[in-house]
PDB file of the backbone (N, CA, C, O) and the ligand in Angstrom, with CONECT records:
HET     ZN  A 101       1
ATOM      1  N   UNK A   1      -4.124 -16.807 -23.741  1.00  0.00           N
ATOM      2  CA  UNK A   1      -3.634 -15.757 -22.981  1.00  0.00           C
ATOM      3  C   UNK A   1      -2.673 -16.644 -21.851  1.00  0.00           C
ATOM      4  O   UNK A   1      -3.037 -17.697 -21.328  1.00  0.00           O
ATOM      5  N   UNK A   2      -1.536 -16.048 -21.639  1.00  0.00           N
ATOM      6  CA  UNK A   2      -0.618 -16.678 -20.718  1.00  0.00           C
ATOM      7  C   UNK A   2      -0.589 -15.773 -19.424  1.00  0.00           C
ATOM      8  O   UNK A   2      -0.344 -14.571 -19.518  1.00  0.00           O
ATOM      9  N   UNK A   3      -0.826 -16.340 -18.299  1.00  0.00           N
ATOM     10  CA  UNK A   3      -0.772 -15.684 -17.078  1.00  0.00           C
ATOM     11  C   UNK A   3       0.047 -16.357 -15.951  1.00  0.00           C
ATOM     12  O   UNK A   3       0.152 -17.583 -15.912  1.00  0.00           O
ATOM     13  N   UNK A   4       0.564 -15.634 -15.132  1.00  0.00           N
ATOM     14  CA  UNK A   4       1.397 -16.283 -14.087  1.00  0.00           C
ATOM     15  C   UNK A   4       0.417 -16.707 -12.964  1.00  0.00           C
ATOM     16  O   UNK A   4      -0.407 -15.949 -12.453  1.00  0.00           O
ATOM     17  N   UNK A   5       0.605 -18.000 -12.643  1.00  0.00           N
ATOM     18  CA  UNK A   5      -0.021 -18.565 -11.471  1.00  0.00           C
ATOM     19  C   UNK A   5       0.820 -18.865 -10.389  1.00  0.00           C
ATOM     20  O   UNK A   5       1.724 -19.689 -10.529  1.00  0.00           O
ATOM     21  N   UNK A   6       0.630 -18.303  -9.355  1.00  0.00           N
ATOM     22  CA  UNK A   6       1.542 -18.799  -8.148  1.00  0.00           C
ATOM     23  C   UNK A   6       0.594 -19.389  -7.153  1.00  0.00           C
ATOM     24  O   UNK A   6      -0.472 -18.861  -6.839  1.00  0.00           O
ATOM     25  N   UNK A   7       1.070 -20.569  -6.657  1.00  0.00           N
ATOM     26  CA  UNK A   7       0.424 -21.340  -5.689  1.00  0.00           C
ATOM     27  C   UNK A   7       0.683 -20.917  -4.268  1.00  0.00           C
ATOM     28  O   UNK A   7       1.822 -20.591  -3.935  1.00  0.00           O
ATOM     29  N   UNK A   8      -0.283 -20.907  -3.444  1.00  0.00           N
ATOM     30  CA  UNK A   8      -0.064 -20.594  -2.116  1.00  0.00           C
ATOM     31  C   UNK A   8       0.917 -21.488  -1.403  1.00  0.00           C
ATOM     32  O   UNK A   8       0.834 -22.698  -1.608  1.00  0.00           O
ATOM     33  N   UNK A   9       1.760 -21.059  -0.656  1.00  0.00           N
ATOM     34  CA  UNK A   9       2.718 -21.979   0.003  1.00  0.00           C
ATOM     35  C   UNK A   9       2.206 -22.849   1.129  1.00  0.00           C
ATOM     36  O   UNK A   9       2.855 -23.772   1.623  1.00  0.00           O
ATOM     37  N   UNK A  10       0.957 -22.473   1.506  1.00  0.00           N
ATOM     38  CA  UNK A  10       0.265 -23.170   2.563  1.00  0.00           C
ATOM     39  C   UNK A  10      -0.781 -24.262   2.082  1.00  0.00           C
ATOM     40  O   UNK A  10      -0.767 -25.450   2.404  1.00  0.00           O
ATOM     41  N   UNK A  11      -1.605 -23.687   1.327  1.00  0.00           N
ATOM     42  CA  UNK A  11      -2.836 -24.640   0.961  1.00  0.00           C
ATOM     43  C   UNK A  11      -2.681 -25.008  -0.554  1.00  0.00           C
ATOM     44  O   UNK A  11      -3.503 -25.774  -1.056  1.00  0.00           O
ATOM     45  N   UNK A  12      -1.653 -24.488  -1.300  1.00  0.00           N
ATOM     46  CA  UNK A  12      -1.324 -24.980  -2.626  1.00  0.00           C
ATOM     47  C   UNK A  12      -2.414 -24.587  -3.552  1.00  0.00           C
ATOM     48  O   UNK A  12      -2.518 -25.195  -4.617  1.00  0.00           O
ATOM     49  N   UNK A  13      -3.319 -23.535  -3.219  1.00  0.00           N
ATOM     50  CA  UNK A  13      -4.324 -23.023  -4.230  1.00  0.00           C
ATOM     51  C   UNK A  13      -3.769 -22.019  -4.983  1.00  0.00           C
ATOM     52  O   UNK A  13      -2.777 -21.485  -4.487  1.00  0.00           O
ATOM     53  N   UNK A  14      -4.167 -21.598  -6.112  1.00  0.00           N
ATOM     54  CA  UNK A  14      -3.597 -20.412  -6.755  1.00  0.00           C
ATOM     55  C   UNK A  14      -4.052 -19.166  -6.007  1.00  0.00           C
ATOM     56  O   UNK A  14      -5.154 -19.016  -5.480  1.00  0.00           O
ATOM     57  N   UNK A  15      -3.040 -18.284  -6.036  1.00  0.00           N
ATOM     58  CA  UNK A  15      -3.359 -16.939  -5.403  1.00  0.00           C
ATOM     59  C   UNK A  15      -4.026 -16.012  -6.436  1.00  0.00           C
ATOM     60  O   UNK A  15      -3.751 -15.949  -7.634  1.00  0.00           O
ATOM     61  N   UNK A  16      -4.864 -15.369  -5.824  1.00  0.00           N
ATOM     62  CA  UNK A  16      -5.476 -14.291  -6.617  1.00  0.00           C
ATOM     63  C   UNK A  16      -4.465 -13.350  -7.403  1.00  0.00           C
ATOM     64  O   UNK A  16      -3.576 -12.728  -6.822  1.00  0.00           O
ATOM     65  N   UNK A  17      -4.666 -13.302  -8.688  1.00  0.00           N
ATOM     66  CA  UNK A  17      -3.577 -12.455  -9.368  1.00  0.00           C
ATOM     67  C   UNK A  17      -3.604 -10.958  -8.895  1.00  0.00           C
ATOM     68  O   UNK A  17      -2.566 -10.301  -8.824  1.00  0.00           O
ATOM     69  N   UNK A  18      -4.789 -10.469  -8.588  1.00  0.00           N
ATOM     70  CA  UNK A  18      -4.817  -9.145  -8.055  1.00  0.00           C
ATOM     71  C   UNK A  18      -3.988  -8.879  -6.783  1.00  0.00           C
ATOM     72  O   UNK A  18      -3.398  -7.830  -6.522  1.00  0.00           O
ATOM     73  N   UNK A  19      -4.042 -10.044  -6.004  1.00  0.00           N
ATOM     74  CA  UNK A  19      -3.219  -9.938  -4.685  1.00  0.00           C
ATOM     75  C   UNK A  19      -1.807  -9.935  -5.046  1.00  0.00           C
ATOM     76  O   UNK A  19      -1.061  -9.130  -4.489  1.00  0.00           O
ATOM     77  N   UNK A  20      -1.340 -10.783  -5.956  1.00  0.00           N
ATOM     78  CA  UNK A  20       0.004 -10.792  -6.400  1.00  0.00           C
ATOM     79  C   UNK A  20       0.449  -9.355  -6.972  1.00  0.00           C
ATOM     80  O   UNK A  20       1.560  -8.873  -6.749  1.00  0.00           O
ATOM     81  N   UNK A  21      -0.432  -8.805  -7.647  1.00  0.00           N
ATOM     82  CA  UNK A  21      -0.152  -7.399  -8.285  1.00  0.00           C
ATOM     83  C   UNK A  21       0.084  -6.429  -7.091  1.00  0.00           C
ATOM     84  O   UNK A  21       1.041  -5.657  -7.064  1.00  0.00           O
ATOM     85  N   UNK A  22      -0.767  -6.510  -6.194  1.00  0.00           N
ATOM     86  CA  UNK A  22      -0.556  -5.543  -4.992  1.00  0.00           C
ATOM     87  C   UNK A  22       0.548  -5.878  -4.112  1.00  0.00           C
ATOM     88  O   UNK A  22       1.166  -4.987  -3.530  1.00  0.00           O
ATOM     89  N   UNK A  23       0.843  -7.141  -3.975  1.00  0.00           N
ATOM     90  CA  UNK A  23       1.822  -7.678  -3.042  1.00  0.00           C
ATOM     91  C   UNK A  23       2.694  -8.647  -3.664  1.00  0.00           C
ATOM     92  O   UNK A  23       2.519  -9.844  -3.435  1.00  0.00           O
ATOM     93  N   UNK A  24       3.660  -8.228  -4.466  1.00  0.00           N
ATOM     94  CA  UNK A  24       4.433  -9.016  -5.401  1.00  0.00           C
ATOM     95  C   UNK A  24       5.203 -10.187  -4.636  1.00  0.00           C
ATOM     96  O   UNK A  24       5.460 -11.253  -5.195  1.00  0.00           O
ATOM     97  N   UNK A  25       5.512  -9.940  -3.469  1.00  0.00           N
ATOM     98  CA  UNK A  25       6.408 -10.732  -2.732  1.00  0.00           C
ATOM     99  C   UNK A  25       5.592 -11.904  -2.066  1.00  0.00           C
ATOM    100  O   UNK A  25       6.159 -12.888  -1.590  1.00  0.00           O
ATOM    101  N   UNK A  26       4.290 -11.743  -2.061  1.00  0.00           N
ATOM    102  CA  UNK A  26       3.506 -12.769  -1.201  1.00  0.00           C
ATOM    103  C   UNK A  26       3.632 -14.081  -1.808  1.00  0.00           C
ATOM    104  O   UNK A  26       3.739 -14.261  -3.021  1.00  0.00           O
ATOM    105  N   UNK A  27       3.613 -15.116  -0.805  1.00  0.00           N
ATOM    106  CA  UNK A  27       3.459 -16.555  -1.173  1.00  0.00           C
ATOM    107  C   UNK A  27       2.204 -17.167  -0.631  1.00  0.00           C
ATOM    108  O   UNK A  27       2.008 -18.382  -0.675  1.00  0.00           O
ATOM    109  N   UNK A  28       1.391 -16.344  -0.139  1.00  0.00           N
ATOM    110  CA  UNK A  28       0.209 -16.828   0.523  1.00  0.00           C
ATOM    111  C   UNK A  28      -1.020 -16.327  -0.148  1.00  0.00           C
ATOM    112  O   UNK A  28      -1.032 -15.181  -0.597  1.00  0.00           O
ATOM    113  N   UNK A  29      -2.117 -17.155  -0.254  1.00  0.00           N
ATOM    114  CA  UNK A  29      -3.466 -16.585  -0.668  1.00  0.00           C
ATOM    115  C   UNK A  29      -4.087 -15.712   0.512  1.00  0.00           C
ATOM    116  O   UNK A  29      -3.592 -15.732   1.639  1.00  0.00           O
ATOM    117  N   UNK A  30      -5.129 -14.994   0.203  1.00  0.00           N
ATOM    118  CA  UNK A  30      -5.665 -14.079   1.152  1.00  0.00           C
ATOM    119  C   UNK A  30      -6.129 -14.855   2.519  1.00  0.00           C
ATOM    120  O   UNK A  30      -5.787 -14.440   3.626  1.00  0.00           O
ATOM    121  N   UNK A  31      -6.883 -15.939   2.351  1.00  0.00           N
ATOM    122  CA  UNK A  31      -7.226 -16.715   3.634  1.00  0.00           C
ATOM    123  C   UNK A  31      -6.108 -17.075   4.475  1.00  0.00           C
ATOM    124  O   UNK A  31      -6.135 -16.852   5.685  1.00  0.00           O
ATOM    125  N   UNK A  32      -5.105 -17.634   3.885  1.00  0.00           N
ATOM    126  CA  UNK A  32      -4.004 -18.141   4.522  1.00  0.00           C
ATOM    127  C   UNK A  32      -3.125 -16.964   5.224  1.00  0.00           C
ATOM    128  O   UNK A  32      -2.632 -17.044   6.349  1.00  0.00           O
ATOM    129  N   UNK A  33      -3.029 -15.889   4.365  1.00  0.00           N
ATOM    130  CA  UNK A  33      -2.334 -14.799   4.961  1.00  0.00           C
ATOM    131  C   UNK A  33      -3.024 -14.191   6.154  1.00  0.00           C
ATOM    132  O   UNK A  33      -2.387 -13.631   7.045  1.00  0.00           O
ATOM    133  N   UNK A  34      -4.411 -14.316   6.159  1.00  0.00           N
ATOM    134  CA  UNK A  34      -5.081 -13.855   7.376  1.00  0.00           C
ATOM    135  C   UNK A  34      -4.840 -14.644   8.602  1.00  0.00           C
ATOM    136  O   UNK A  34      -4.832 -14.136   9.723  1.00  0.00           O
ATOM    137  N   UNK A  35      -4.636 -15.940   8.355  1.00  0.00           N
ATOM    138  CA  UNK A  35      -4.369 -16.888   9.282  1.00  0.00           C
ATOM    139  C   UNK A  35      -3.019 -16.764   9.888  1.00  0.00           C
ATOM    140  O   UNK A  35      -2.859 -16.862  11.105  1.00  0.00           O
ATOM    141  N   UNK A  36      -2.081 -16.559   9.086  1.00  0.00           N
ATOM    142  CA  UNK A  36      -0.657 -16.409   9.422  1.00  0.00           C
ATOM    143  C   UNK A  36      -0.590 -15.055  10.225  1.00  0.00           C
ATOM    144  O   UNK A  36       0.134 -14.914  11.210  1.00  0.00           O
ATOM    145  N   UNK A  37      -1.374 -14.116   9.740  1.00  0.00           N
ATOM    146  CA  UNK A  37      -1.324 -12.808  10.481  1.00  0.00           C
ATOM    147  C   UNK A  37      -1.861 -12.969  11.961  1.00  0.00           C
ATOM    148  O   UNK A  37      -1.308 -12.386  12.893  1.00  0.00           O
ATOM    149  N   UNK A  38      -2.898 -13.737  12.123  1.00  0.00           N
ATOM    150  CA  UNK A  38      -3.324 -14.078  13.500  1.00  0.00           C
ATOM    151  C   UNK A  38      -2.363 -14.795  14.357  1.00  0.00           C
ATOM    152  O   UNK A  38      -2.125 -14.447  15.514  1.00  0.00           O
ATOM    153  N   UNK A  39      -1.768 -15.889  13.721  1.00  0.00           N
ATOM    154  CA  UNK A  39      -0.967 -16.768  14.383  1.00  0.00           C
ATOM    155  C   UNK A  39       0.472 -16.253  14.682  1.00  0.00           C
ATOM    156  O   UNK A  39       1.014 -16.421  15.774  1.00  0.00           O
ATOM    157  N   UNK A  40       1.037 -15.625  13.651  1.00  0.00           N
ATOM    158  CA  UNK A  40       2.379 -15.324  13.770  1.00  0.00           C
ATOM    159  C   UNK A  40       2.779 -13.703  13.600  1.00  0.00           C
ATOM    160  O   UNK A  40       3.917 -13.246  13.716  1.00  0.00           O
ATOM    161  N   UNK A  41       1.690 -13.031  13.328  1.00  0.00           N
ATOM    162  CA  UNK A  41       1.838 -11.573  13.139  1.00  0.00           C
ATOM    163  C   UNK A  41       2.151 -11.157  11.692  1.00  0.00           C
ATOM    164  O   UNK A  41       2.526 -10.015  11.423  1.00  0.00           O
ATOM    165  N   UNK A  42       1.997 -12.054  10.833  1.00  0.00           N
ATOM    166  CA  UNK A  42       2.054 -11.690   9.457  1.00  0.00           C
ATOM    167  C   UNK A  42       3.094 -12.395   8.689  1.00  0.00           C
ATOM    168  O   UNK A  42       4.099 -12.842   9.242  1.00  0.00           O
ATOM    169  N   UNK A  43       2.855 -12.512   7.323  1.00  0.00           N
ATOM    170  CA  UNK A  43       3.767 -13.175   6.433  1.00  0.00           C
ATOM    171  C   UNK A  43       5.155 -12.467   6.456  1.00  0.00           C
ATOM    172  O   UNK A  43       6.215 -13.085   6.358  1.00  0.00           O
ATOM    173  N   UNK A  44       5.060 -11.162   6.588  1.00  0.00           N
ATOM    174  CA  UNK A  44       6.277 -10.231   6.542  1.00  0.00           C
ATOM    175  C   UNK A  44       6.373  -9.538   7.818  1.00  0.00           C
ATOM    176  O   UNK A  44       5.393  -9.420   8.554  1.00  0.00           O
ATOM    177  N   UNK A  45       7.646  -9.029   8.134  1.00  0.00           N
ATOM    178  CA  UNK A  45       7.629  -8.195   9.198  1.00  0.00           C
ATOM    179  C   UNK A  45       8.650  -7.023   8.779  1.00  0.00           C
ATOM    180  O   UNK A  45       9.543  -7.136   7.940  1.00  0.00           O
ATOM    181  N   UNK A  46       8.356  -5.944   9.487  1.00  0.00           N
ATOM    182  CA  UNK A  46       8.972  -4.725   9.104  1.00  0.00           C
ATOM    183  C   UNK A  46      10.147  -4.472  10.057  1.00  0.00           C
ATOM    184  O   UNK A  46       9.917  -4.403  11.265  1.00  0.00           O
ATOM    185  N   UNK A  47      11.432  -4.326   9.570  1.00  0.00           N
ATOM    186  CA  UNK A  47      12.448  -4.146  10.433  1.00  0.00           C
ATOM    187  C   UNK A  47      12.961  -2.713  10.205  1.00  0.00           C
ATOM    188  O   UNK A  47      13.183  -2.265   9.081  1.00  0.00           O
ATOM    189  N   UNK A  48      13.128  -2.045  11.313  1.00  0.00           N
ATOM    190  CA  UNK A  48      13.711  -0.665  11.114  1.00  0.00           C
ATOM    191  C   UNK A  48      15.113  -0.646  11.715  1.00  0.00           C
ATOM    192  O   UNK A  48      15.384  -0.971  12.871  1.00  0.00           O
ATOM    193  N   UNK A  49      15.995  -0.212  10.759  1.00  0.00           N
ATOM    194  CA  UNK A  49      17.520  -0.272  11.157  1.00  0.00           C
ATOM    195  C   UNK A  49      17.948   1.071  11.259  1.00  0.00           C
ATOM    196  O   UNK A  49      17.555   1.937  10.478  1.00  0.00           O
ATOM    197  N   UNK A  50      18.799   1.300  12.263  1.00  0.00           N
ATOM    198  CA  UNK A  50      19.405   2.530  12.467  1.00  0.00           C
ATOM    199  C   UNK A  50      20.677   2.579  11.752  1.00  0.00           C
ATOM    200  O   UNK A  50      21.516   1.712  11.998  1.00  0.00           O
ATOM    201  N   UNK A  51      20.946   3.603  10.794  1.00  0.00           N
ATOM    202  CA  UNK A  51      22.170   3.512  10.040  1.00  0.00           C
ATOM    203  C   UNK A  51      22.753   4.827  10.337  1.00  0.00           C
ATOM    204  O   UNK A  51      22.044   5.833  10.301  1.00  0.00           O
ATOM    205  N   UNK A  52      24.099   4.885  10.651  1.00  0.00           N
ATOM    206  CA  UNK A  52      24.656   6.087  11.029  1.00  0.00           C
ATOM    207  C   UNK A  52      25.454   6.594   9.765  1.00  0.00           C
ATOM    208  O   UNK A  52      26.682   6.551   9.696  1.00  0.00           O
ATOM    209  N   UNK A  53      24.768   6.995   8.944  1.00  0.00           N
ATOM    210  CA  UNK A  53      25.486   7.552   7.727  1.00  0.00           C
ATOM    211  C   UNK A  53      25.698   9.027   7.568  1.00  0.00           C
ATOM    212  O   UNK A  53      26.204   9.494   6.548  1.00  0.00           O
ATOM    213  N   UNK A  54      25.312   9.747   8.570  1.00  0.00           N
ATOM    214  CA  UNK A  54      25.332  11.242   8.575  1.00  0.00           C
ATOM    215  C   UNK A  54      26.183  11.830   7.502  1.00  0.00           C
ATOM    216  O   UNK A  54      27.348  11.481   7.311  1.00  0.00           O
ATOM    217  N   UNK A  55      25.532  12.764   6.787  1.00  0.00           N
ATOM    218  CA  UNK A  55      26.211  13.331   5.628  1.00  0.00           C
ATOM    219  C   UNK A  55      27.281  14.411   6.063  1.00  0.00           C
ATOM    220  O   UNK A  55      26.972  15.416   6.704  1.00  0.00           O
ATOM    221  N   UNK A  56      28.389  14.156   5.713  1.00  0.00           N
ATOM    222  CA  UNK A  56      29.456  15.038   5.906  1.00  0.00           C
ATOM    223  C   UNK A  56      29.265  16.412   5.323  1.00  0.00           C
ATOM    224  O   UNK A  56      28.964  16.577   4.141  1.00  0.00           O
ATOM    225  N   UNK A  57      29.447  17.393   6.177  1.00  0.00           N
ATOM    226  CA  UNK A  57      29.243  18.834   5.583  1.00  0.00           C
ATOM    227  C   UNK A  57      27.839  19.258   5.439  1.00  0.00           C
ATOM    228  O   UNK A  57      27.550  20.346   4.942  1.00  0.00           O
ATOM    229  N   UNK A  58      26.908  18.365   5.891  1.00  0.00           N
ATOM    230  CA  UNK A  58      25.500  18.719   5.818  1.00  0.00           C
ATOM    231  C   UNK A  58      25.254  19.684   6.958  1.00  0.00           C
ATOM    232  O   UNK A  58      26.033  19.823   7.900  1.00  0.00           O
ATOM    233  N   UNK A  59      24.095  20.351   6.804  1.00  0.00           N
ATOM    234  CA  UNK A  59      23.694  21.395   7.882  1.00  0.00           C
ATOM    235  C   UNK A  59      23.213  20.621   9.039  1.00  0.00           C
ATOM    236  O   UNK A  59      23.494  20.951  10.191  1.00  0.00           O
ATOM    237  N   UNK A  60      22.423  19.497   8.721  1.00  0.00           N
ATOM    238  CA  UNK A  60      21.846  18.693   9.793  1.00  0.00           C
ATOM    239  C   UNK A  60      22.874  17.638  10.126  1.00  0.00           C
ATOM    240  O   UNK A  60      23.052  16.697   9.354  1.00  0.00           O
ATOM    241  N   UNK A  61      23.551  17.761  11.239  1.00  0.00           N
ATOM    242  CA  UNK A  61      24.504  16.660  11.530  1.00  0.00           C
ATOM    243  C   UNK A  61      23.934  15.739  12.716  1.00  0.00           C
ATOM    244  O   UNK A  61      24.468  15.640  13.821  1.00  0.00           O
ATOM    245  N   UNK A  62      22.821  15.113  12.328  1.00  0.00           N
ATOM    246  CA  UNK A  62      22.305  14.216  13.355  1.00  0.00           C
ATOM    247  C   UNK A  62      23.062  13.011  13.195  1.00  0.00           C
ATOM    248  O   UNK A  62      23.278  12.376  14.227  1.00  0.00           O
ATOM    249  N   UNK A  63      23.542  12.533  12.036  1.00  0.00           N
ATOM    250  CA  UNK A  63      24.321  11.290  11.880  1.00  0.00           C
ATOM    251  C   UNK A  63      23.532  10.063  12.028  1.00  0.00           C
ATOM    252  O   UNK A  63      24.089   8.965  12.016  1.00  0.00           O
ATOM    253  N   UNK A  64      22.221  10.195  12.172  1.00  0.00           N
ATOM    254  CA  UNK A  64      21.410   8.930  12.258  1.00  0.00           C
ATOM    255  C   UNK A  64      20.349   8.971  11.251  1.00  0.00           C
ATOM    256  O   UNK A  64      19.597   9.939  11.136  1.00  0.00           O
ATOM    257  N   UNK A  65      20.284   7.864  10.481  1.00  0.00           N
ATOM    258  CA  UNK A  65      19.135   7.656   9.617  1.00  0.00           C
ATOM    259  C   UNK A  65      18.541   6.325   9.810  1.00  0.00           C
ATOM    260  O   UNK A  65      19.104   5.431  10.442  1.00  0.00           O
ATOM    261  N   UNK A  66      17.384   6.215   9.247  1.00  0.00           N
ATOM    262  CA  UNK A  66      16.647   4.981   9.501  1.00  0.00           C
ATOM    263  C   UNK A  66      16.302   4.315   8.193  1.00  0.00           C
ATOM    264  O   UNK A  66      15.931   5.003   7.242  1.00  0.00           O
ATOM    265  N   UNK A  67      16.404   3.069   8.112  1.00  0.00           N
ATOM    266  CA  UNK A  67      16.110   2.330   6.973  1.00  0.00           C
ATOM    267  C   UNK A  67      15.044   1.301   7.435  1.00  0.00           C
ATOM    268  O   UNK A  67      15.095   0.664   8.487  1.00  0.00           O
ATOM    269  N   UNK A  68      14.024   1.231   6.449  1.00  0.00           N
ATOM    270  CA  UNK A  68      12.944   0.321   6.739  1.00  0.00           C
ATOM    271  C   UNK A  68      12.995  -0.759   5.790  1.00  0.00           C
ATOM    272  O   UNK A  68      13.051  -0.509   4.586  1.00  0.00           O
ATOM    273  N   UNK A  69      12.980  -1.963   6.238  1.00  0.00           N
ATOM    274  CA  UNK A  69      12.985  -3.211   5.300  1.00  0.00           C
ATOM    275  C   UNK A  69      11.907  -4.087   5.675  1.00  0.00           C
ATOM    276  O   UNK A  69      11.567  -4.179   6.854  1.00  0.00           O
ATOM    277  N   UNK A  70      11.338  -4.745   4.741  1.00  0.00           N
ATOM    278  CA  UNK A  70      10.474  -5.789   4.969  1.00  0.00           C
ATOM    279  C   UNK A  70      11.061  -7.122   4.621  1.00  0.00           C
ATOM    280  O   UNK A  70      11.609  -7.303   3.533  1.00  0.00           O
ATOM    281  N   UNK A  71      10.951  -8.073   5.545  1.00  0.00           N
ATOM    282  CA  UNK A  71      11.500  -9.296   5.312  1.00  0.00           C
ATOM    283  C   UNK A  71      10.476 -10.363   5.740  1.00  0.00           C
ATOM    284  O   UNK A  71       9.519 -10.043   6.445  1.00  0.00           O
ATOM    285  N   UNK A  72      10.669 -11.637   5.319  1.00  0.00           N
ATOM    286  CA  UNK A  72       9.771 -12.714   5.599  1.00  0.00           C
ATOM    287  C   UNK A  72       9.895 -12.814   7.215  1.00  0.00           C
ATOM    288  O   UNK A  72      10.921 -12.556   7.844  1.00  0.00           O
ATOM    289  N   UNK A  73       8.742 -13.208   7.732  1.00  0.00           N
ATOM    290  CA  UNK A  73       8.579 -13.505   9.149  1.00  0.00           C
ATOM    291  C   UNK A  73       9.077 -14.749   9.395  1.00  0.00           C
ATOM    292  O   UNK A  73       8.483 -15.741   8.972  1.00  0.00           O
ATOM    293  N   UNK A  74      10.267 -14.848  10.132  1.00  0.00           N
ATOM    294  CA  UNK A  74      10.967 -16.151  10.224  1.00  0.00           C
ATOM    295  C   UNK A  74      10.099 -17.116  11.244  1.00  0.00           C
ATOM    296  O   UNK A  74      10.428 -18.290  11.415  1.00  0.00           O
ATOM    297  N   UNK A  75       9.126 -16.608  11.810  1.00  0.00           N
ATOM    298  CA  UNK A  75       8.299 -17.460  12.796  1.00  0.00           C
ATOM    299  C   UNK A  75       7.325 -18.342  11.963  1.00  0.00           C
ATOM    300  O   UNK A  75       6.775 -19.334  12.440  1.00  0.00           O
ATOM    301  N   UNK A  76       7.146 -17.905  10.661  1.00  0.00           N
ATOM    302  CA  UNK A  76       6.175 -18.713   9.909  1.00  0.00           C
ATOM    303  C   UNK A  76       6.760 -20.001   9.450  1.00  0.00           C
ATOM    304  O   UNK A  76       7.740 -20.021   8.707  1.00  0.00           O
ATOM    305  N   UNK A  77       6.172 -21.079   9.884  1.00  0.00           N
ATOM    306  CA  UNK A  77       6.871 -22.420   9.596  1.00  0.00           C
ATOM    307  C   UNK A  77       6.383 -22.941   8.180  1.00  0.00           C
ATOM    308  O   UNK A  77       5.725 -23.974   8.065  1.00  0.00           O
ATOM    309  N   UNK A  78       6.748 -22.167   7.144  1.00  0.00           N
ATOM    310  CA  UNK A  78       6.402 -22.554   5.910  1.00  0.00           C
ATOM    311  C   UNK A  78       7.578 -22.372   4.999  1.00  0.00           C
ATOM    312  O   UNK A  78       8.352 -21.434   5.186  1.00  0.00           O
ATOM    313  N   UNK A  79       7.753 -23.270   3.975  1.00  0.00           N
ATOM    314  CA  UNK A  79       8.834 -22.953   2.964  1.00  0.00           C
ATOM    315  C   UNK A  79       8.274 -22.409   1.853  1.00  0.00           C
ATOM    316  O   UNK A  79       7.286 -22.890   1.298  1.00  0.00           O
ATOM    317  N   UNK A  80       8.921 -21.310   1.453  1.00  0.00           N
ATOM    318  CA  UNK A  80       8.461 -20.669   0.298  1.00  0.00           C
ATOM    319  C   UNK A  80       9.505 -20.904  -0.914  1.00  0.00           C
ATOM    320  O   UNK A  80      10.621 -20.391  -0.985  1.00  0.00           O
ATOM    321  N   UNK A  81       9.001 -21.662  -1.724  1.00  0.00           N
ATOM    322  CA  UNK A  81       9.837 -21.994  -2.840  1.00  0.00           C
ATOM    323  C   UNK A  81       9.497 -21.380  -4.094  1.00  0.00           C
ATOM    324  O   UNK A  81       8.331 -21.168  -4.428  1.00  0.00           O
ATOM    325  N   UNK A  82      10.586 -21.070  -4.848  1.00  0.00           N
ATOM    326  CA  UNK A  82      10.279 -20.330  -6.139  1.00  0.00           C
ATOM    327  C   UNK A  82       9.557 -21.296  -7.145  1.00  0.00           C
ATOM    328  O   UNK A  82       8.813 -20.818  -8.001  1.00  0.00           O
ATOM    329  N   UNK A  83       9.758 -22.584  -7.056  1.00  0.00           N
ATOM    330  CA  UNK A  83       9.148 -23.416  -7.985  1.00  0.00           C
ATOM    331  C   UNK A  83       7.566 -23.491  -7.809  1.00  0.00           C
ATOM    332  O   UNK A  83       6.842 -24.078  -8.613  1.00  0.00           O
ATOM    333  N   UNK A  84       7.174 -22.929  -6.836  1.00  0.00           N
ATOM    334  CA  UNK A  84       5.693 -22.706  -6.632  1.00  0.00           C
ATOM    335  C   UNK A  84       5.095 -21.886  -7.902  1.00  0.00           C
ATOM    336  O   UNK A  84       3.914 -21.969  -8.238  1.00  0.00           O
ATOM    337  N   UNK A  85       5.810 -21.295  -8.391  1.00  0.00           N
ATOM    338  CA  UNK A  85       5.428 -20.400  -9.558  1.00  0.00           C
ATOM    339  C   UNK A  85       5.407 -21.109 -10.790  1.00  0.00           C
ATOM    340  O   UNK A  85       6.411 -21.706 -11.178  1.00  0.00           O
ATOM    341  N   UNK A  86       4.224 -21.089 -11.511  1.00  0.00           N
ATOM    342  CA  UNK A  86       4.164 -21.792 -12.804  1.00  0.00           C
ATOM    343  C   UNK A  86       3.712 -20.926 -13.877  1.00  0.00           C
ATOM    344  O   UNK A  86       3.082 -19.899 -13.625  1.00  0.00           O
ATOM    345  N   UNK A  87       4.004 -21.290 -15.082  1.00  0.00           N
ATOM    346  CA  UNK A  87       3.325 -20.654 -16.180  1.00  0.00           C
ATOM    347  C   UNK A  87       2.192 -21.454 -16.576  1.00  0.00           C
ATOM    348  O   UNK A  87       2.306 -22.679 -16.536  1.00  0.00           O
ATOM    349  N   UNK A  88       1.119 -20.924 -16.950  1.00  0.00           N
ATOM    350  CA  UNK A  88      -0.021 -21.693 -17.339  1.00  0.00           C
ATOM    351  C   UNK A  88      -0.656 -21.013 -18.479  1.00  0.00           C
ATOM    352  O   UNK A  88      -0.511 -19.794 -18.571  1.00  0.00           O
ATOM    353  N   UNK A  89      -1.325 -21.638 -19.337  1.00  0.00           N
ATOM    354  CA  UNK A  89      -2.054 -21.117 -20.458  1.00  0.00           C
ATOM    355  C   UNK A  89      -3.616 -21.123 -20.050  1.00  0.00           C
ATOM    356  O   UNK A  89      -4.183 -22.135 -19.637  1.00  0.00           O
ATOM    357  N   UNK A  90      -4.230 -19.891 -20.212  1.00  0.00           N
ATOM    358  CA  UNK A  90      -5.645 -19.849 -19.987  1.00  0.00           C
ATOM    359  C   UNK A  90      -6.375 -19.542 -21.167  1.00  0.00           C
ATOM    360  O   UNK A  90      -7.603 -19.469 -21.132  1.00  0.00           O
TER     361      UNK A  90
HETATM  362 ZN    ZN A 101      -3.640 -20.544   0.974  1.00  0.00          ZN2+
END
């Protein structure tokens, strides 16, 4: 059976596959993610952007929409490299 193994960007230990399934973008194992959460406020941060896209002709002419995006927390001093992902046979 072939499964994807992703190594933690911090401690280089394999990340629990269940965790990757729940949080596909993560590069940290659960213990490191908890540590990063305490120190830096999390592996990711949520950014809310105001976009003025108001639909023309709509009944509600508020003209303001919000976009929520999740991006990597730039405060976390770790390099997240794609090559940390390996195929392995189990
Ligand atoms: Zn780790």
